[in-house]
N, C-alpha and C positions, 0 to 999 in steps of 0.2 A: 446439537449445534448445527446450523445450516450455513454453508458458505456458498455464495452466489458470485460468479465471476462476471462482473459488468463490463470490465475492460482490462486488457492485459498486454496491449501492444506498446512498443516503443515509439509509435507514431500513429498517423491517421492515413486513411485512404481505403476506399471500398468499405468493407465491413470492419475495418480496424478501429478500435477505440482504446484510449489510453487508460492508465491504471486506476481501477476502482473495484473494491470488493465489498459485498454486502453481507453482514453477519446477522442472522436471525431477523432479517427484515427491517431492522431499525438502526443498525450501526454500520457506518461506512469506514473502511480503511482506505484512505486516499480518495480523491474526488476528481479524477480526470474525466475525459469525455464519455467514459462508460456510464456515468450517472445518467446520461441522456437515454439510456435503455429503459429507465424506470417510467412508469405511468405517473401522472400527477398524484393519484391516490397512494402509490407506493412511495413517492417522494415525501408526502405528508407524514409518513410513518417514521422518517429518519429523525433520530433524537441526538445522535452523537456522531462526530467525524474525527477519526484518529489519523493524523497526518504524519507521513514519514519525513518529508522535507518540503522545501518551498518551490521547487521547480514547477513550471507551468503545467506540464503534462500530468501532475499529481494534484493540482489545486484548482484548476481553472473553472471547474463546474460549480464551485461553492457559490460565487456571486449569482449565477443563473438559477441554481437550485433555490436559494433563498428568495429571489425575486419571483420565481414561478409559483411558489406556494405561500407567498407573503401573508395572504388573508387566512390561511389555514393553520398558521403556526400559533399555538396557544402557549407553549413554553419555549424559551430560546433553544435553538439547536446549538449544542456545545461543541466547539472545535478544540481538540486537544493536540498539542504539538510542542516541540522544543520552543523555548523563549525566542530563539533566533527565527524560527519558522513563523511564529505568530507576529513578531515584529515586522517581518517581510510582508506579510499579508496586510497589516495595518498601514504600512508606509507606502506600499506600491500598488495595492489593489483597492482596499476599502478606504480610499483617501479623498473621496468626493470628486476626483478627477477621472480616474479609470472607472470607479464604481462608487455608489453611495456607501456610507459607513452604516451597515445594517446592525452593528453593535450599538447604535444610537437611534435606531428607527424601530417602530414609529415614534418612540419617545426614549430618552436616555434611561429612564427608570423602568421601562418595559420593552426592551429590544427583542428582536426575533433571532439574534445571533449573539453568542457569548464565546469569548476566548478563554481557555484554561490552560496555562503552561504546565508542562510536565518535564521531568528530568529523567535521564537514564536510570533504570533501577526502580523507578516508581511504578506502582500498580494502581489501576482504576477499575472498579467493579461496575458492570452494567448487568443487572439481573444475575444470572448464574455465571456469566462470563467475566473473567479477569484479564485485563489488557496490561501487559508489562512492556515498558519501553526499553529497548536494547540499543546501545550505540553501534553504528557500523561505519564504514569508511568510504565516503563519497566526496565529491568536489565541494559541496556545501554541508553544513551540519545536518546529519541524517541519522535516522534510527530505523530499526525494524521493530516488530511486535511479536511477543509470545501471547497467544490467546488460549486460555485454559478454562475448562468447565469441569464439573464433577465427573464427567464421563469421557472427555476428549481433550486433545491439545493439538493446536497447529501453530505454525509460525510463518511470518512473512519477512523476507530479508530486507525489503526496501531496495533502494539503489545502492549498490556496494561493489567493492572489489575485495581482494585478499585482505583478510582480517582474522583476528582471534576472538574478538569480543562476542560476536554472534555465536560462534561455535561453542565457546565456553558456556554461554547462557543456555544453549540448546542441550548440551550434555548434562547440565544441572537439573533438567526436567526429569521427573520420574518416568514419563512416557512422551512420545511425540508421534502423532498419527500422520501428519501431513506437513511438508515444508514447501512453501511457495517461494521460489528463489529465482532471481533474475539471471539471464544469460543474454546480454544485450548485443554482443558483436560476435562475428565468426573469428576463428583462430588466426586467419590471415590479417585481421585488423587488431592484433594484440597490442601493438604500440599505441594506437588510438584508444583502445580499451583501458590500458594502464593510465594514459594521460587524463582520460575523463572519469577514471575510477569506477569502472564497471567490470563485470565478469565476462569472459569469453569461455567456451567449453573447457579449454585447457586449464585456466585458472580456477574455474569452478570445480573441476574434477580433483584438483590438488587439495582444495579446501574441504571437499566432502570426505576426504580421508580422515579428517579430524572428528567427524560425526560418529558417535557411538550408537545412536538409535538407527532404526531402519524404517523411516517413514516413507510414504509415497512422496516422490519428488515432482513437484509441478513447476514447469519452466515457464517464465514470463518475461516480458519487456524486450522481446526480440525486435531488432530494427526492421522496418517494413521492407519486404522483398528478400530478406535473408532468413526468414523463419525456417524453411526446410533445411537449409545448409547448417544453421546453428543447431537444430534438433538432431540432425544426422551426426554432427561432430560430437554432440553430447552423448549420443548413444555409443559412439566409438570410444569416447574417453572415460565414460562413467560406467563401470561394470558392477554387477551385483546389486543394482538398485532398480526399483520400479520407477520409471520415468513417464510423466504425462506431459504432452505438449499442449498447453492451454491455447485456445483460440478465441475464447469469449463465449459466454452463455452457459458455461458448465455450472451445475449445482451439485454440491457435495454435502452429504449428511454424515457428520462425524459423531 
């Protein structure tokens, strides 16, 4: 299993790109501005998009992706997400006002985009990889994903703050090689962090005590300009764990 970090920032500016991960060259987890790192040929290989939630920094590349490779799409790109997430996309983006409804183009019987609702606990197989949706705790309905293959397992937290559902699901796995988890704010912004339902290093460290596995911990979604402070606070708060500060462009083989 190959995991390529296309974008992992909580915002934009200079080299920063928002959340998107590419699995085995054909599956996206979230579709933020990091999708723009792909060539047209690479975009044309994307067959599935698994969304964590409806916020713009995680979905806004979908319309441009589909438009950019419209003539190359032979089978619909399938967008998986919570019913609430899919409804938000249909109502607020693919509504013929913000963007054309590509789930009906070029023809309703042969569109280039398809929406497929999932619910927490459901699993979807793509090749050798199984994607399981796990509920987390954010300001809008949000999930994380467990991704398992015959030889590897990793998880992505999505946007979340303190919860038990993610950690219970992780502990139920027989193994966990990597956890990509958000740490959006510094500890001095804990009040804002709680209000917007994100992790800061202090809150993340407390929840990591629940985790029975010992995966590589990859930190993502830091607010622009605060990356080094957040990472340093994570290093101070989280002991006995291997931490990786994602910046974008990394490729992991699991």
